[in-house]
N, CA, C and O atoms as a Maestro MAE file, in Angstrom:
{
 s_m_m2io_version
 :::
 2.0.0
}

f_m_ct {
 s_m_title
 :::
 protein
 m_atom[268] {
  # First column is atom index #
  i_m_mmod_type
  r_m_x_coord
  r_m_y_coord
  r_m_z_coord
  i_m_residue_number
  s_m_chain_name
  s_m_pdb_residue_name
  s_m_pdb_atom_name
  i_m_atomic_number
  :::
  1 25 46.535 203.803 62.515 1 A "UNK " " N  " 7
  2 3 45.880 202.638 63.195 1 A "UNK " " CA " 6
  3 2 46.753 201.555 63.367 1 A "UNK " " C  " 6
  4 15 47.337 201.098 62.384 1 A "UNK " " O  " 8
  5 25 46.928 201.063 64.534 2 A "UNK " " N  " 7
  6 3 47.630 199.985 64.807 2 A "UNK " " CA " 6
  7 2 47.069 198.573 64.236 2 A "UNK " " C  " 6
  8 15 45.868 198.311 64.173 2 A "UNK " " O  " 8
  9 25 48.068 197.740 63.845 3 A "UNK " " N  " 7
  10 3 47.677 196.418 63.215 3 A "UNK " " CA " 6
  11 2 48.387 195.446 63.912 3 A "UNK " " C  " 6
  12 15 49.587 195.652 64.094 3 A "UNK " " O  " 8
  13 25 47.828 194.325 64.381 4 A "UNK " " N  " 7
  14 3 48.121 193.054 65.010 4 A "UNK " " CA " 6
  15 2 48.540 192.119 63.653 4 A "UNK " " C  " 6
  16 15 47.654 191.713 62.902 4 A "UNK " " O  " 8
  17 25 49.742 191.864 63.450 5 A "UNK " " N  " 7
  18 3 49.987 190.993 62.239 5 A "UNK " " CA " 6
  19 2 50.769 189.703 62.449 5 A "UNK " " C  " 6
  20 15 51.906 189.727 62.921 5 A "UNK " " O  " 8
  21 25 50.186 188.641 62.116 6 A "UNK " " N  " 7
  22 3 51.063 187.418 62.314 6 A "UNK " " CA " 6
  23 2 51.033 186.745 60.715 6 A "UNK " " C  " 6
  24 15 50.033 186.513 60.036 6 A "UNK " " O  " 8
  25 25 52.212 186.560 60.424 7 A "UNK " " N  " 7
  26 3 52.474 186.003 59.038 7 A "UNK " " CA " 6
  27 2 53.410 184.989 59.048 7 A "UNK " " C  " 6
  28 15 54.153 184.771 60.005 7 A "UNK " " O  " 8
  29 25 53.401 184.216 57.782 8 A "UNK " " N  " 7
  30 3 54.224 183.246 57.625 8 A "UNK " " CA " 6
  31 2 55.362 183.622 56.582 8 A "UNK " " C  " 6
  32 15 56.307 182.858 56.387 8 A "UNK " " O  " 8
  33 25 55.241 184.704 55.994 9 A "UNK " " N  " 7
  34 3 56.002 184.937 54.988 9 A "UNK " " CA " 6
  35 2 56.426 186.558 54.858 9 A "UNK " " C  " 6
  36 15 55.557 187.417 55.009 9 A "UNK " " O  " 8
  37 25 57.697 186.888 54.592 10 A "UNK " " N  " 7
  38 3 58.051 188.430 54.835 10 A "UNK " " CA " 6
  39 2 58.411 188.901 53.264 10 A "UNK " " C  " 6
  40 15 59.292 189.726 53.020 10 A "UNK " " O  " 8
  41 25 57.735 188.362 52.420 11 A "UNK " " N  " 7
  42 3 57.900 188.725 50.985 11 A "UNK " " CA " 6
  43 2 56.863 188.499 50.268 11 A "UNK " " C  " 6
  44 15 56.259 187.474 50.584 11 A "UNK " " O  " 8
  45 25 56.338 189.229 49.212 12 A "UNK " " N  " 7
  46 3 55.197 189.236 48.452 12 A "UNK " " CA " 6
  47 2 55.161 187.870 47.623 12 A "UNK " " C  " 6
  48 15 56.138 187.146 47.429 12 A "UNK " " O  " 8
  49 25 53.791 187.636 47.146 13 A "UNK " " N  " 7
  50 3 53.669 186.637 46.296 13 A "UNK " " CA " 6
  51 2 53.768 187.152 44.830 13 A "UNK " " C  " 6
  52 15 53.119 188.153 44.523 13 A "UNK " " O  " 8
  53 25 54.566 186.504 43.885 14 A "UNK " " N  " 7
  54 3 54.767 186.954 42.483 14 A "UNK " " CA " 6
  55 2 53.613 186.377 41.793 14 A "UNK " " C  " 6
  56 15 53.328 185.190 41.949 14 A "UNK " " O  " 8
  57 25 52.865 187.233 40.963 15 A "UNK " " N  " 7
  58 3 51.732 186.659 40.017 15 A "UNK " " CA " 6
  59 2 52.108 187.142 38.611 15 A "UNK " " C  " 6
  60 15 52.135 188.331 38.296 15 A "UNK " " O  " 8
  61 25 52.399 186.110 37.786 16 A "UNK " " N  " 7
  62 3 52.616 186.313 36.409 16 A "UNK " " CA " 6
  63 2 51.511 186.145 35.585 16 A "UNK " " C  " 6
  64 15 50.959 185.047 35.657 16 A "UNK " " O  " 8
  65 25 51.020 187.035 34.760 17 A "UNK " " N  " 7
  66 3 49.843 187.194 33.774 17 A "UNK " " CA " 6
  67 2 50.372 186.897 32.567 17 A "UNK " " C  " 6
  68 15 51.536 187.114 32.232 17 A "UNK " " O  " 8
  69 25 49.271 186.253 31.717 18 A "UNK " " N  " 7
  70 3 49.529 185.569 30.472 18 A "UNK " " CA " 6
  71 2 50.234 186.532 29.293 18 A "UNK " " C  " 6
  72 15 50.801 186.111 28.284 18 A "UNK " " O  " 8
  73 25 50.061 187.864 29.663 19 A "UNK " " N  " 7
  74 3 50.322 189.069 28.879 19 A "UNK " " CA " 6
  75 2 51.890 189.292 29.104 19 A "UNK " " C  " 6
  76 15 52.583 189.974 28.349 19 A "UNK " " O  " 8
  77 25 52.370 188.611 30.272 20 A "UNK " " N  " 7
  78 3 53.727 189.027 30.460 20 A "UNK " " CA " 6
  79 2 53.948 189.978 31.784 20 A "UNK " " C  " 6
  80 15 54.987 189.963 32.443 20 A "UNK " " O  " 8
  81 25 52.895 190.744 32.048 21 A "UNK " " N  " 7
  82 3 52.774 191.424 33.310 21 A "UNK " " CA " 6
  83 2 53.120 190.719 34.579 21 A "UNK " " C  " 6
  84 15 52.742 189.570 34.807 21 A "UNK " " O  " 8
  85 25 53.802 191.383 35.353 22 A "UNK " " N  " 7
  86 3 54.008 190.802 36.837 22 A "UNK " " CA " 6
  87 2 53.301 191.603 38.040 22 A "UNK " " C  " 6
  88 15 53.542 192.804 38.170 22 A "UNK " " O  " 8
  89 25 52.619 191.082 38.728 23 A "UNK " " N  " 7
  90 3 51.972 191.731 39.815 23 A "UNK " " CA " 6
  91 2 52.685 190.998 41.252 23 A "UNK " " C  " 6
  92 15 53.001 189.809 41.298 23 A "UNK " " O  " 8
  93 25 52.840 191.877 42.274 24 A "UNK " " N  " 7
  94 3 53.268 191.378 43.572 24 A "UNK " " CA " 6
  95 2 52.010 191.618 44.562 24 A "UNK " " C  " 6
  96 15 51.490 192.713 44.775 24 A "UNK " " O  " 8
  97 25 51.667 190.517 45.060 25 A "UNK " " N  " 7
  98 3 50.438 190.506 46.094 25 A "UNK " " CA " 6
  99 2 51.155 190.601 47.528 25 A "UNK " " C  " 6
  100 15 52.181 189.973 47.788 25 A "UNK " " O  " 8
  101 25 50.540 191.406 48.378 26 A "UNK " " N  " 7
  102 3 51.106 191.497 49.725 26 A "UNK " " CA " 6
  103 2 50.883 190.324 50.563 26 A "UNK " " C  " 6
  104 15 49.740 189.867 50.584 26 A "UNK " " O  " 8
  105 25 51.881 189.712 51.321 27 A "UNK " " N  " 7
  106 3 51.743 188.666 52.156 27 A "UNK " " CA " 6
  107 2 52.062 188.875 53.600 27 A "UNK " " C  " 6
  108 15 51.915 187.979 54.431 27 A "UNK " " O  " 8
  109 25 52.564 190.245 53.929 28 A "UNK " " N  " 7
  110 3 52.801 190.442 55.372 28 A "UNK " " CA " 6
  111 2 51.732 191.122 55.941 28 A "UNK " " C  " 6
  112 15 51.695 191.075 57.171 28 A "UNK " " O  " 8
  113 25 50.826 191.762 55.361 29 A "UNK " " N  " 7
  114 3 49.711 192.439 55.812 29 A "UNK " " CA " 6
  115 2 49.941 193.890 56.117 29 A "UNK " " C  " 6
  116 15 49.124 194.503 56.803 29 A "UNK " " O  " 8
  117 25 50.957 194.433 55.664 30 A "UNK " " N  " 7
  118 3 51.239 195.863 56.077 30 A "UNK " " CA " 6
  119 2 51.048 196.945 55.129 30 A "UNK " " C  " 6
  120 15 51.067 198.143 55.410 30 A "UNK " " O  " 8
  121 25 50.810 196.286 53.656 31 A "UNK " " N  " 7
  122 3 50.765 197.335 52.636 31 A "UNK " " CA " 6
  123 2 49.562 198.241 52.651 31 A "UNK " " C  " 6
  124 15 48.433 197.847 52.945 31 A "UNK " " O  " 8
  125 25 49.855 199.435 52.327 32 A "UNK " " N  " 7
  126 3 48.655 200.367 52.459 32 A "UNK " " CA " 6
  127 2 48.080 200.356 50.993 32 A "UNK " " C  " 6
  128 15 47.268 201.231 50.693 32 A "UNK " " O  " 8
  129 25 48.432 199.477 50.128 33 A "UNK " " N  " 7
  130 3 47.795 199.431 48.826 33 A "UNK " " CA " 6
  131 2 47.461 197.898 48.476 33 A "UNK " " C  " 6
  132 15 47.853 197.372 47.435 33 A "UNK " " O  " 8
  133 25 46.855 197.371 49.249 34 A "UNK " " N  " 7
  134 3 46.320 196.018 49.407 34 A "UNK " " CA " 6
  135 2 45.329 195.760 48.086 34 A "UNK " " C  " 6
  136 15 44.528 196.633 47.750 34 A "UNK " " O  " 8
  137 25 45.414 194.810 47.541 35 A "UNK " " N  " 7
  138 3 46.222 193.502 47.791 35 A "UNK " " CA " 6
  139 2 47.589 193.670 47.252 35 A "UNK " " C  " 6
  140 15 48.310 192.674 47.311 35 A "UNK " " O  " 8
  141 25 48.126 194.861 46.684 36 A "UNK " " N  " 7
  142 3 49.253 194.778 46.116 36 A "UNK " " CA " 6
  143 2 50.361 195.029 47.152 36 A "UNK " " C  " 6
  144 15 50.075 195.454 48.272 36 A "UNK " " O  " 8
  145 25 51.511 194.790 46.815 37 A "UNK " " N  " 7
  146 3 52.787 195.035 47.661 37 A "UNK " " CA " 6
  147 2 53.211 196.328 47.436 37 A "UNK " " C  " 6
  148 15 53.310 196.749 46.283 37 A "UNK " " O  " 8
  149 25 53.519 197.133 48.564 38 A "UNK " " N  " 7
  150 3 54.223 198.542 48.488 38 A "UNK " " CA " 6
  151 2 55.615 198.547 49.096 38 A "UNK " " C  " 6
  152 15 56.240 199.589 49.295 38 A "UNK " " O  " 8
  153 25 56.096 197.262 49.400 39 A "UNK " " N  " 7
  154 3 57.448 197.322 49.872 39 A "UNK " " CA " 6
  155 2 57.535 197.323 51.627 39 A "UNK " " C  " 6
  156 15 58.575 197.302 52.284 39 A "UNK " " O  " 8
  157 25 56.218 197.352 52.123 40 A "UNK " " N  " 7
  158 3 56.206 197.544 53.579 40 A "UNK " " CA " 6
  159 2 56.833 196.165 54.157 40 A "UNK " " C  " 6
  160 15 57.349 196.228 55.273 40 A "UNK " " O  " 8
  161 25 56.823 195.055 53.547 41 A "UNK " " N  " 7
  162 3 57.373 193.910 54.155 41 A "UNK " " CA " 6
  163 2 58.864 194.129 54.616 41 A "UNK " " C  " 6
  164 15 59.365 193.419 55.488 41 A "UNK " " O  " 8
  165 25 59.565 195.170 53.973 42 A "UNK " " N  " 7
  166 3 61.098 195.222 54.333 42 A "UNK " " CA " 6
  167 2 61.275 195.620 55.775 42 A "UNK " " C  " 6
  168 15 62.389 195.600 56.298 42 A "UNK " " O  " 8
  169 25 60.146 195.995 56.446 43 A "UNK " " N  " 7
  170 3 60.288 196.302 57.845 43 A "UNK " " CA " 6
  171 2 60.176 194.990 58.486 43 A "UNK " " C  " 6
  172 15 60.490 195.012 59.676 43 A "UNK " " O  " 8
  173 25 59.854 193.976 58.072 44 A "UNK " " N  " 7
  174 3 59.745 192.563 58.734 44 A "UNK " " CA " 6
  175 2 60.955 191.681 58.416 44 A "UNK " " C  " 6
  176 15 60.944 190.512 58.801 44 A "UNK " " O  " 8
  177 25 61.969 192.156 57.755 45 A "UNK " " N  " 7
  178 3 63.101 191.268 57.430 45 A "UNK " " CA " 6
  179 2 63.940 190.778 58.575 45 A "UNK " " C  " 6
  180 15 64.476 189.673 58.490 45 A "UNK " " O  " 8
  181 25 64.079 191.486 59.578 46 A "UNK " " N  " 7
  182 3 64.791 190.981 60.676 46 A "UNK " " CA " 6
  183 2 63.877 190.537 61.867 46 A "UNK " " C  " 6
  184 15 64.301 190.639 63.018 46 A "UNK " " O  " 8
  185 25 62.789 190.108 61.637 47 A "UNK " " N  " 7
  186 3 61.810 189.559 62.833 47 A "UNK " " CA " 6
  187 2 62.340 188.230 63.091 47 A "UNK " " C  " 6
  188 15 62.796 187.613 62.129 47 A "UNK " " O  " 8
  189 25 62.351 187.607 64.436 48 A "UNK " " N  " 7
  190 3 62.296 186.252 64.708 48 A "UNK " " CA " 6
  191 2 61.034 185.833 64.989 48 A "UNK " " C  " 6
  192 15 60.090 186.620 64.913 48 A "UNK " " O  " 8
  193 25 60.873 184.536 65.348 49 A "UNK " " N  " 7
  194 3 59.463 183.815 65.516 49 A "UNK " " CA " 6
  195 2 58.772 184.666 66.553 49 A "UNK " " C  " 6
  196 15 59.392 185.066 67.539 49 A "UNK " " O  " 8
  197 25 57.481 184.956 66.347 50 A "UNK " " N  " 7
  198 3 56.565 185.702 67.362 50 A "UNK " " CA " 6
  199 2 55.501 186.431 66.579 50 A "UNK " " C  " 6
  200 15 55.287 186.329 65.371 50 A "UNK " " O  " 8
  201 25 54.854 187.200 67.479 51 A "UNK " " N  " 7
  202 3 53.682 187.852 67.174 51 A "UNK " " CA " 6
  203 2 54.293 189.392 67.127 51 A "UNK " " C  " 6
  204 15 55.144 189.616 67.989 51 A "UNK " " O  " 8
  205 25 53.990 190.399 66.297 52 A "UNK " " N  " 7
  206 3 54.329 191.744 66.437 52 A "UNK " " CA " 6
  207 2 53.154 192.632 66.217 52 A "UNK " " C  " 6
  208 15 52.253 192.280 65.455 52 A "UNK " " O  " 8
  209 25 53.123 193.810 66.875 53 A "UNK " " N  " 7
  210 3 52.099 194.743 66.652 53 A "UNK " " CA " 6
  211 2 52.890 196.048 65.822 53 A "UNK " " C  " 6
  212 15 53.858 196.649 66.290 53 A "UNK " " O  " 8
  213 25 52.354 196.293 64.703 54 A "UNK " " N  " 7
  214 3 52.973 197.429 63.908 54 A "UNK " " CA " 6
  215 2 52.072 198.589 63.899 54 A "UNK " " C  " 6
  216 15 50.848 198.471 63.851 54 A "UNK " " O  " 8
  217 25 52.702 199.731 63.947 55 A "UNK " " N  " 7
  218 3 51.844 200.989 63.547 55 A "UNK " " CA " 6
  219 2 52.788 201.795 62.901 55 A "UNK " " C  " 6
  220 15 53.874 201.282 62.629 55 A "UNK " " O  " 8
  221 25 52.545 203.136 62.560 56 A "UNK " " N  " 7
  222 3 53.158 204.167 61.833 56 A "UNK " " CA " 6
  223 2 54.538 204.457 62.469 56 A "UNK " " C  " 6
  224 15 55.486 204.795 61.760 56 A "UNK " " O  " 8
  225 25 54.651 204.315 63.889 57 A "UNK " " N  " 7
  226 3 56.002 204.463 64.552 57 A "UNK " " CA " 6
  227 2 57.019 203.225 64.621 57 A "UNK " " C  " 6
  228 15 58.235 203.355 64.765 57 A "UNK " " O  " 8
  229 25 56.458 202.215 64.518 58 A "UNK " " N  " 7
  230 3 57.458 201.086 64.540 58 A "UNK " " CA " 6
  231 2 56.668 199.718 64.880 58 A "UNK " " C  " 6
  232 15 55.502 199.527 64.536 58 A "UNK " " O  " 8
  233 25 57.414 198.838 65.564 59 A "UNK " " N  " 7
  234 3 56.772 197.748 66.051 59 A "UNK " " CA " 6
  235 2 56.973 197.326 67.309 59 A "UNK " " C  " 6
  236 15 57.848 197.880 67.974 59 A "UNK " " O  " 8
  237 25 56.170 196.230 67.884 60 A "UNK " " N  " 7
  238 3 56.408 195.794 69.352 60 A "UNK " " CA " 6
  239 2 56.189 194.337 69.075 60 A "UNK " " C  " 6
  240 15 55.347 193.892 68.294 60 A "UNK " " O  " 8
  241 25 57.034 193.638 69.795 61 A "UNK " " N  " 7
  242 3 56.883 192.270 69.871 61 A "UNK " " CA " 6
  243 2 55.937 191.961 70.962 61 A "UNK " " C  " 6
  244 15 55.917 192.627 71.997 61 A "UNK " " O  " 8
  245 25 55.131 190.930 70.737 62 A "UNK " " N  " 7
  246 3 54.173 190.677 71.864 62 A "UNK " " CA " 6
  247 2 54.756 189.566 72.630 62 A "UNK " " C  " 6
  248 15 55.079 188.548 72.019 62 A "UNK " " O  " 8
  249 25 54.926 189.649 73.891 63 A "UNK " " N  " 7
  250 3 55.460 188.676 74.716 63 A "UNK " " CA " 6
  251 2 54.310 187.895 75.480 63 A "UNK " " C  " 6
  252 15 53.268 188.427 75.864 63 A "UNK " " O  " 8
  253 25 54.615 186.661 75.634 64 A "UNK " " N  " 7
  254 3 53.583 185.753 76.325 64 A "UNK " " CA " 6
  255 2 53.982 185.781 77.760 64 A "UNK " " C  " 6
  256 15 55.095 185.480 78.192 64 A "UNK " " O  " 8
  257 25 52.900 186.196 78.484 65 A "UNK " " N  " 7
  258 3 53.214 186.305 79.940 65 A "UNK " " CA " 6
  259 2 52.774 184.916 80.497 65 A "UNK " " C  " 6
  260 15 52.870 184.802 81.719 65 A "UNK " " O  " 8
  261 25 52.321 183.876 79.822 66 A "UNK " " N  " 7
  262 3 52.070 182.745 80.352 66 A "UNK " " CA " 6
  263 2 52.944 181.403 79.941 66 A "UNK " " C  " 6
  264 15 52.887 180.962 78.793 66 A "UNK " " O  " 8
  265 25 53.629 180.883 80.803 67 A "UNK " " N  " 7
  266 3 54.495 179.701 80.281 67 A "UNK " " CA " 6
  267 2 53.632 178.720 79.701 67 A "UNK " " C  " 6
  268 15 54.104 177.690 79.219 67 A "UNK " " O  " 8
  :::
 }
 m_bond[267] {
  # First column is bond index #
  i_m_from
  i_m_to
  i_m_order
  :::
  1 1 2 1
  2 2 3 1
  3 3 4 2
  4 3 5 1
  5 5 6 1
  6 6 7 1
  7 7 8 2
  8 7 9 1
  9 9 10 1
  10 10 11 1
  11 11 12 2
  12 11 13 1
  13 13 14 1
  14 14 15 1
  15 15 16 2
  16 15 17 1
  17 17 18 1
  18 18 19 1
  19 19 20 2
  20 19 21 1
  21 21 22 1
  22 22 23 1
  23 23 24 2
  24 23 25 1
  25 25 26 1
  26 26 27 1
  27 27 28 2
  28 27 29 1
  29 29 30 1
  30 30 31 1
  31 31 32 2
  32 31 33 1
  33 33 34 1
  34 34 35 1
  35 35 36 2
  36 35 37 1
  37 37 38 1
  38 38 39 1
  39 39 40 2
  40 39 41 1
  41 41 42 1
  42 42 43 1
  43 43 44 2
  44 43 45 1
  45 45 46 1
  46 46 47 1
  47 47 48 2
  48 47 49 1
  49 49 50 1
  50 50 51 1
  51 51 52 2
  52 51 53 1
  53 53 54 1
  54 54 55 1
  55 55 56 2
  56 55 57 1
  57 57 58 1
  58 58 59 1
  59 59 60 2
  60 59 61 1
  61 61 62 1
  62 62 63 1
  63 63 64 2
  64 63 65 1
  65 65 66 1
  66 66 67 1
  67 67 68 2
  68 67 69 1
  69 69 70 1
  70 70 71 1
  71 71 72 2
  72 71 73 1
  73 73 74 1
  74 74 75 1
  75 75 76 2
  76 75 77 1
  77 77 78 1
  78 78 79 1
  79 79 80 2
  80 79 81 1
  81 81 82 1
  82 82 83 1
  83 83 84 2
  84 83 85 1
  85 85 86 1
  86 86 87 1
  87 87 88 2
  88 87 89 1
  89 89 90 1
  90 90 91 1
  91 91 92 2
  92 91 93 1
  93 93 94 1
  94 94 95 1
  95 95 96 2
  96 95 97 1
  97 97 98 1
  98 98 99 1
  99 99 100 2
  100 99 101 1
  101 101 102 1
  102 102 103 1
  103 103 104 2
  104 103 105 1
  105 105 106 1
  106 106 107 1
  107 107 108 2
  108 107 109 1
  109 109 110 1
  110 110 111 1
  111 111 112 2
  112 111 113 1
  113 113 114 1
  114 114 115 1
  115 115 116 2
  116 115 117 1
  117 117 118 1
  118 118 119 1
  119 119 120 2
  120 119 121 1
  121 121 122 1
  122 122 123 1
  123 123 124 2
  124 123 125 1
  125 125 126 1
  126 126 127 1
  127 127 128 2
  128 127 129 1
  129 129 130 1
  130 130 131 1
  131 131 132 2
  132 131 133 1
  133 133 134 1
  134 134 135 1
  135 135 136 2
  136 135 137 1
  137 137 138 1
  138 138 139 1
  139 139 140 2
  140 139 141 1
  141 141 142 1
  142 142 143 1
  143 143 144 2
  144 143 145 1
  145 145 146 1
  146 146 147 1
  147 147 148 2
  148 147 149 1
  149 149 150 1
  150 150 151 1
  151 151 152 2
  152 151 153 1
  153 153 154 1
  154 154 155 1
  155 155 156 2
  156 155 157 1
  157 157 158 1
  158 158 159 1
  159 159 160 2
  160 159 161 1
  161 161 162 1
  162 162 163 1
  163 163 164 2
  164 163 165 1
  165 165 166 1
  166 166 167 1
  167 167 168 2
  168 167 169 1
  169 169 170 1
  170 170 171 1
  171 171 172 2
  172 171 173 1
  173 173 174 1
  174 174 175 1
  175 175 176 2
  176 175 177 1
  177 177 178 1
  178 178 179 1
  179 179 180 2
  180 179 181 1
  181 181 182 1
  182 182 183 1
  183 183 184 2
  184 183 185 1
  185 185 186 1
  186 186 187 1
  187 187 188 2
  188 187 189 1
  189 189 190 1
  190 190 191 1
  191 191 192 2
  192 191 193 1
  193 193 194 1
  194 194 195 1
  195 195 196 2
  196 195 197 1
  197 197 198 1
  198 198 199 1
  199 199 200 2
  200 199 201 1
  201 201 202 1
  202 202 203 1
  203 203 204 2
  204 203 205 1
  205 205 206 1
  206 206 207 1
  207 207 208 2
  208 207 209 1
  209 209 210 1
  210 210 211 1
  211 211 212 2
  212 211 213 1
  213 213 214 1
  214 214 215 1
  215 215 216 2
  216 215 217 1
  217 217 218 1
  218 218 219 1
  219 219 220 2
  220 219 221 1
  221 221 222 1
  222 222 223 1
  223 223 224 2
  224 223 225 1
  225 225 226 1
  226 226 227 1
  227 227 228 2
  228 227 229 1
  229 229 230 1
  230 230 231 1
  231 231 232 2
  232 231 233 1
  233 233 234 1
  234 234 235 1
  235 235 236 2
  236 235 237 1
  237 237 238 1
  238 238 239 1
  239 239 240 2
  240 239 241 1
  241 241 242 1
  242 242 243 1
  243 243 244 2
  244 243 245 1
  245 245 246 1
  246 246 247 1
  247 247 248 2
  248 247 249 1
  249 249 250 1
  250 250 251 1
  251 251 252 2
  252 251 253 1
  253 253 254 1
  254 254 255 1
  255 255 256 2
  256 255 257 1
  257 257 258 1
  258 258 259 1
  259 259 260 2
  260 259 261 1
  261 261 262 1
  262 262 263 1
  263 263 264 2
  264 263 265 1
  265 265 266 1
  266 266 267 1
  267 267 268 2
  :::
 }
}
């Protein structure tokens, strides 16, 4: 299933719990194990500003046709 994802962050949020455990919460919207990070954000590290459509085959940058 294709997803249109606009995000402000290309790394997960780190959550530290009182007992010392650390959890990573997805911030890119691509994880298949939400709310937890599965490393999918690594696909976004070379993005420039813009909106992208991601699917299992890759990504497409959405171009604005209106000036």
